[in-house]
C-alpha positions as CSV (number, residue, x, y, z in Angstrom):
1,X,57.9,-46.3,71.9
2,X,54.6,-45.5,73.6
3,X,54.4,-41.9,72.1
4,X,55.1,-43.3,68.6
5,X,52.4,-46.0,68.9
6,X,50.0,-43.4,70.3
7,X,50.7,-41.0,67.4
8,X,50.3,-43.8,64.7
9,X,47.1,-45.1,66.3
10,X,45.7,-41.5,66.6
11,X,46.1,-41.1,62.9
12,X,44.6,-44.4,62.0
13,X,41.8,-44.7,64.5
14,X,39.3,-42.7,62.4
15,X,39.9,-45.1,59.6
16,X,39.4,-48.1,61.8
17,X,36.2,-47.0,63.6
18,X,33.1,-48.6,62.1
19,X,31.0,-46.4,59.9
20,X,28.0,-48.6,60.6
21,X,28.3,-48.6,64.4
22,X,25.1,-48.1,66.3
23,X,25.1,-46.3,69.6
24,X,22.9,-48.0,72.2
25,X,22.9,-46.6,75.8
26,X,26.3,-45.0,75.4
27,X,28.1,-47.9,73.8
28,X,28.8,-48.4,70.1
29,X,28.1,-51.8,68.5
30,X,28.5,-53.6,65.2
31,X,25.4,-55.6,64.7
32,X,25.1,-58.8,62.7
33,X,22.3,-58.8,60.1
34,X,21.4,-62.4,60.3
35,X,20.3,-64.8,63.0
36,X,21.7,-65.6,65.5
37,X,21.9,-61.8,66.2
38,X,25.2,-60.9,67.7
39,X,26.7,-57.5,68.7
40,X,30.3,-56.6,68.9
41,X,31.4,-53.6,71.1
42,X,33.3,-51.2,68.8
43,X,34.5,-47.6,68.9
44,X,33.6,-44.2,67.5
45,X,36.7,-42.1,66.8
46,X,35.1,-38.8,67.8
47,X,33.2,-40.0,70.9
48,X,35.6,-41.6,73.4
49,X,34.4,-43.8,76.3
50,X,35.0,-42.3,79.7
51,X,34.3,-43.2,83.3
52,X,32.8,-46.5,84.4
53,X,31.3,-48.7,81.6
54,X,29.1,-51.7,82.0
55,X,28.7,-53.8,78.9
56,X,25.3,-55.5,78.8
57,X,25.0,-59.1,77.8
58,X,22.2,-58.2,75.3
59,X,21.0,-55.1,73.4
60,X,17.8,-54.4,71.6
61,X,17.7,-52.5,68.4
62,X,15.0,-52.4,65.7
63,X,12.9,-54.8,67.6
64,X,15.6,-57.5,67.6
65,X,17.6,-58.8,70.6
66,X,21.4,-59.1,70.0
67,X,23.8,-61.1,72.2
68,X,26.9,-59.1,73.0
69,X,29.6,-61.6,72.3
70,X,32.9,-59.7,71.6
71,X,34.9,-56.6,72.3
72,X,36.3,-55.6,68.9
73,X,39.5,-54.2,67.5
74,X,40.4,-50.9,69.3
75,X,36.9,-50.8,70.9
76,X,38.3,-48.9,73.9
77,X,41.6,-48.0,72.4
78,X,43.1,-44.7,73.6
79,X,40.1,-44.0,76.0
80,X,42.4,-42.3,78.6
81,X,39.3,-41.3,80.6
82,X,38.0,-44.8,81.0
83,X,38.2,-45.9,84.7
84,X,36.5,-49.3,84.7
85,X,34.8,-51.8,82.4
86,X,32.4,-54.5,83.6
87,X,32.5,-57.4,81.1
88,X,29.5,-59.7,81.0
89,X,29.7,-63.5,80.8
90,X,28.3,-63.3,77.2
91,X,31.7,-62.0,75.9
92,X,33.8,-64.8,74.3
93,X,36.7,-62.7,72.8
94,X,38.6,-59.5,73.3
95,X,40.1,-58.2,70.1
96,X,43.5,-56.7,69.2
97,X,44.3,-53.4,70.9
98,X,40.8,-53.5,72.5
99,X,42.0,-51.5,75.6
100,X,45.4,-50.2,74.5
101,X,46.4,-46.9,76.1
102,X,43.6,-46.8,78.7
103,X,45.8,-45.1,81.2
104,X,43.2,-44.7,84.0
105,X,42.1,-48.3,83.9
106,X,43.5,-49.9,87.1
107,X,41.9,-53.3,87.2
108,X,40.3,-55.7,84.7
109,X,38.2,-58.7,85.4
110,X,37.9,-61.1,82.4
111,X,35.1,-63.5,82.9
112,X,35.3,-67.3,82.4
113,X,33.3,-67.0,79.1
114,X,36.2,-65.3,77.3
115,X,38.3,-67.8,75.4
116,X,40.8,-65.4,73.6
117,X,42.7,-62.2,74.2
118,X,44.0,-60.4,71.2
119,X,47.4,-59.0,70.5
120,X,48.2,-55.9,72.5
121,X,44.7,-56.0,74.0
122,X,45.8,-54.1,77.1
123,X,49.2,-52.7,75.9
124,X,50.4,-49.4,77.3
125,X,47.8,-49.3,80.0
126,X,50.0,-47.3,82.4
127,X,47.5,-47.4,85.3
128,X,46.7,-51.1,85.1
129,X,47.7,-52.7,88.4
130,X,45.8,-56.0,88.4
131,X,44.1,-58.4,86.0
132,X,42.0,-61.4,86.7
133,X,41.8,-63.8,83.7
134,X,38.9,-66.3,83.7
135,X,39.6,-70.0,83.4
136,X,38.0,-70.1,79.9
137,X,40.9,-68.3,78.3
138,X,42.8,-70.7,76.1
139,X,44.6,-68.2,73.8
140,X,46.6,-65.1,74.8
141,X,48.1,-63.5,71.8
142,X,51.3,-61.6,71.4
143,X,52.1,-58.8,73.8
144,X,48.7,-58.7,75.4
145,X,50.0,-56.8,78.4
146,X,53.0,-55.1,76.7
147,X,54.4,-52.0,78.5
148,X,52.0,-52.3,81.5
149,X,54.7,-51.1,83.8
150,X,52.6,-50.9,86.9
151,X,50.9,-54.3,86.5
152,X,51.6,-56.2,89.7
153,X,49.2,-59.1,89.7
154,X,47.7,-61.4,87.1
155,X,45.5,-64.1,88.5
156,X,43.2,-66.8,87.0
């Protein structure tokens, strides 16, 4: 199942990556064009995230300050070299497939500011051992931790 999902996602990911994504300090964002200025973490199909990533709570682009409020659809999907992600308290939602197939991600800390976790957000993360879910989460969608066979601890 995992290999089939990986193959399908690999074919579709270039179509899902945002053509308008802006790279700021190594992270891609979709930026809103009107006030209040918001930024959503997104992906770039040809430039995968690796190592330790720290998402800032705000980014500045074109003289405007944007609040980083969400981690979008497939933002870190299939980033097999991703080892950790620090999520700031400005994030309120984590989208569908946001971290799927991040095999080297061993731990995730979801802050209290997050209210929703999308379907399959952490699916097929083979290395995921523990997850801490903040008290603000009121919606966990279908199969959020599907096929995380090594996941031993979920706390809130």
